[in-house]
C-alpha positions as CSV (number, residue, x, y, z in Angstrom):
1,M,-0.1,0.2,-0.1
2,A,1.2,3.1,-0.9
3,I,1.8,6.1,1.8
4,A,-0.4,8.1,0.2
5,D,-3.2,5.5,0.6
6,L,-3.0,5.0,4.3
7,R,-5.9,6.8,5.7
8,R,-8.2,6.6,9.1
9,E,-11.3,7.9,10.5
10,Y,-12.2,9.7,13.8
11,K,-15.1,8.6,14.8
12,L,-15.0,8.4,18.4
13,S,-16.4,11.7,20.0
14,G,-16.3,15.5,19.3
15,L,-15.3,18.8,21.7
16,R,-17.6,21.4,22.0
17,R,-16.7,24.9,23.4
18,S,-19.2,24.0,26.7
19,D,-17.0,21.4,27.1
20,L,-13.8,23.2,27.7
21,D,-12.7,24.4,31.3
22,P,-11.8,28.1,31.2
23,D,-8.6,27.0,32.5
24,P,-6.2,25.1,30.0
25,M,-3.7,23.2,32.7
26,V,-7.2,22.1,34.1
27,Q,-8.5,20.9,30.8
28,F,-5.1,19.3,29.3
29,G,-5.3,17.6,33.2
30,R,-9.0,16.3,32.8
31,W,-7.8,14.8,29.3
32,F,-4.8,13.4,30.8
33,A,-6.6,11.5,33.4
34,Q,-8.8,10.2,30.6
35,A,-5.9,9.1,28.7
36,T,-4.8,7.4,31.7
37,G,-8.0,5.7,31.9
38,E,-8.8,7.2,35.3
39,R,-11.9,9.0,33.6
40,L,-13.5,8.5,31.4
41,S,-16.8,10.3,30.2
42,G,-19.6,8.8,29.0
43,R,-20.7,4.8,28.3
44,L,-19.9,5.4,24.5
45,R,-16.6,6.4,25.3
46,A,-16.1,3.8,27.7
47,S,-16.9,1.2,26.0
48,L,-15.5,2.2,22.9
49,I,-11.8,2.5,24.6
50,R,-11.9,-0.7,26.5
51,M,-12.9,-2.5,23.3
52,Y,-10.2,-0.8,21.7
53,K,-7.4,-2.0,24.4
54,R,-8.5,-5.5,24.1
55,M,-7.9,-5.2,20.3
56,L,-4.5,-4.1,21.2
57,L,-3.8,-6.8,23.8
58,I,-5.0,-9.5,21.1
59,A,-2.9,-8.1,18.7
60,G,0.3,-8.1,21.2
61,V,0.5,-4.5,20.8
62,K,1.7,-2.2,24.2
63,P,0.2,1.2,24.3
64,L,2.5,3.6,23.9
65,D,3.5,5.7,26.9
66,I,0.7,8.2,27.8
67,N,3.3,11.3,29.0
68,A,5.4,11.1,25.9
69,M,5.2,14.5,24.4
70,T,6.9,15.7,21.4
71,L,9.5,18.2,22.2
72,A,10.5,20.9,19.5
73,T,13.4,23.7,19.8
74,A,15.4,25.5,17.8
75,D,18.9,27.2,17.6
76,K,20.1,30.7,17.8
77,E,19.7,30.6,13.6
78,G,16.2,29.3,13.8
79,R,16.9,25.9,12.8
80,P,14.6,23.5,14.6
81,S,15.1,20.4,15.7
82,A,12.8,17.4,17.4
83,R,12.3,14.4,19.9
84,I,10.2,12.6,21.8
85,V,10.6,13.5,26.0
86,L,8.7,12.2,29.2
87,L,6.4,14.6,30.8
88,K,7.4,14.3,34.2
89,G,5.2,17.1,35.9
90,V,2.2,19.6,35.6
91,D,1.4,22.6,37.7
92,D,0.7,26.2,37.6
93,R,3.9,27.0,36.3
94,G,3.2,24.7,32.9
95,F,4.7,21.6,31.9
96,L,8.4,19.9,33.3
97,F,10.9,17.5,31.9
98,Y,14.6,16.6,32.8
99,T,17.5,16.0,30.6
100,N,21.0,16.6,30.3
101,Y,21.6,20.3,29.6
102,Q,24.8,19.5,27.5
103,S,22.4,17.8,24.9
104,R,21.2,19.1,21.7
105,K,18.0,20.5,23.5
106,G,19.7,21.4,25.9
107,R,22.2,23.6,24.2
108,E,19.2,24.9,22.1
109,L,16.9,25.9,24.6
110,A,20.0,28.0,26.3
111,E,20.2,29.8,23.1
112,N,16.4,30.1,22.2
113,A,14.0,29.6,25.3
114,N,11.4,29.2,22.5
115,A,9.8,25.1,22.3
116,A,6.6,24.0,21.7
117,L,5.1,20.4,22.8
118,V,3.1,18.1,21.0
119,F,1.0,14.9,22.8
120,Y,-0.8,12.3,21.3
121,W,-3.1,10.2,22.7
122,D,-4.3,7.6,19.9
123,E,-6.9,5.7,21.8
124,Q,-8.9,9.1,23.0
125,E,-8.2,10.7,19.0
126,R,-6.9,13.6,20.6
127,Q,-3.8,15.7,20.4
128,V,-2.4,19.0,22.3
129,C,0.0,21.3,21.0
130,V,1.6,23.5,23.5
131,T,4.1,26.9,22.6
132,G,5.8,29.1,25.1
133,T,9.3,29.6,27.1
134,V,11.2,27.7,28.8
135,T,13.7,28.2,31.8
136,R,15.2,25.8,34.4
137,L,13.7,24.6,37.4
138,P,15.8,24.9,41.0
139,E,18.7,22.8,41.5
140,S,16.9,21.7,44.9
141,E,14.1,20.7,42.9
142,S,16.1,18.9,40.1
143,D,18.0,16.9,43.2
144,A,14.5,16.1,44.4
145,Y,13.4,14.1,41.2
146,F,17.1,12.6,40.1
147,A,17.2,10.7,43.4
148,S,14.0,9.2,42.9
149,R,15.2,7.8,39.6
150,P,15.9,4.3,39.5
151,R,20.1,3.7,40.6
152,G,20.8,2.8,36.5
153,S,19.1,6.3,35.2
154,R,21.3,7.9,37.6
155,I,24.4,6.0,36.5
156,G,23.1,6.4,32.7
157,A,23.1,10.5,33.7
158,W,27.1,10.5,34.8
159,A,27.9,8.2,32.0
160,S,26.6,9.3,28.5
161,D,27.6,13.0,27.1
162,Q,24.3,12.9,25.9
163,S,24.0,14.1,21.9
164,R,27.9,13.8,21.6
165,N,29.4,11.4,18.9
166,V,30.5,7.8,20.6
167,T,33.2,5.2,18.8
168,G,30.7,2.4,19.0
169,R,28.2,0.5,21.6
170,P,31.0,-1.0,23.6
171,A,32.6,2.1,24.7
172,L,29.5,3.6,25.5
173,E,29.0,0.4,28.0
174,N,32.6,0.6,29.3
175,K,31.9,4.4,30.6
176,W,28.3,2.7,32.1
177,A,30.3,-0.1,33.8
178,E,33.2,2.3,34.7
179,T,30.9,5.0,36.3
180,E,28.7,2.0,38.4
181,K,32.1,1.0,39.6
182,E,33.4,4.6,40.6
183,F,29.6,4.8,42.6
184,H,29.8,1.1,44.3
185,G,28.0,1.4,47.7
186,R,27.7,5.3,47.2
187,D,24.8,7.1,46.4
188,I,24.7,9.0,43.2
189,P,24.3,12.6,43.5
190,R,22.6,14.6,40.5
191,P,25.3,15.5,38.0
192,P,25.4,19.8,37.6
193,H,24.9,18.8,34.0
194,W,21.6,17.4,34.3
195,G,18.1,18.8,35.5
196,G,14.7,19.9,34.9
197,Y,13.2,22.3,32.9
198,V,9.3,24.2,33.0
199,L,8.3,25.3,29.7
200,Q,5.6,28.3,30.6
201,P,2.7,28.0,28.1
202,A,1.7,31.1,25.7
203,R,-0.7,28.8,23.4
204,I,-2.2,25.6,24.0
205,E,-4.5,24.1,21.6
206,F,-6.7,21.1,21.9
207,W,-7.6,18.7,19.0
208,Q,-10.4,16.3,18.6
209,G,-10.6,13.8,15.7
210,R,-13.6,14.1,13.7
211,P,-15.4,12.3,10.5
212,N,-14.0,13.5,7.1
213,R,-11.5,15.9,8.5
214,M,-13.8,18.1,10.4
215,H,-11.7,18.3,13.5
216,D,-12.6,20.0,16.3
217,R,-10.2,22.6,17.4
218,F,-9.7,24.9,20.5
219,C,-7.0,27.1,21.0
220,Y,-6.1,28.6,24.3
221,E,-4.0,32.1,24.4
222,R,-2.8,34.0,27.6
223,K,-4.2,37.4,27.7
224,G,-3.2,39.4,30.6
225,V,-3.7,36.8,33.8
226,G,-6.4,35.2,31.9
227,W,-6.9,32.8,28.9
228,E,-9.0,33.9,25.5
229,I,-10.8,30.7,24.0
230,T,-11.1,30.3,20.4
231,R,-12.3,27.3,17.7
232,L,-9.9,27.2,14.7
233,C,-11.0,25.9,11.9
234,P,-9.8,22.1,10.9
């Protein structure tokens, strides 16, 4: 089958202005909870999602990480790059994630604080697009999160010069083994080149798939201390 012939109809649900919370962070929390299965609105939605999950299990397909998001950054020349990272928190400040400050995304964020996030939840036929500015989290907050990570992940944060060239897999594994030996029997502190960021949103769009590509799209844009909501053409 040709790539151009791959098509899908979105029929699960719709999105109305009256469904939306005035605060986009509250609305995001609502959708995130539904994506994780904590809250399912409506009997039809619940039954369809349960059926879809059973089909995935029968086919042996493992659902994607619900907190996976595409993070798009750009360097000082405006050249973009994107990758999948994991959301690690949401609060009044915005969307939290952690990474190596010296990685490509870390270097680009140091040059250009503007960034974008995209969440896609296939089971709900939904996506959320976020744009805003990124700042580093306080060191104490990064320390606390780093201490909660599995020991192997903490070793990896020291062993990997993220985004830098490496001669091969053996060199990478040798560095990990050396680092493990170095910290044997000791606590592993957070590396100074690793920590958290928060993206403070200026614009958040909620997208619900609909038949015939007539999708429902609502955009929140920050206006002073509040938010303005508008419907967008699909």
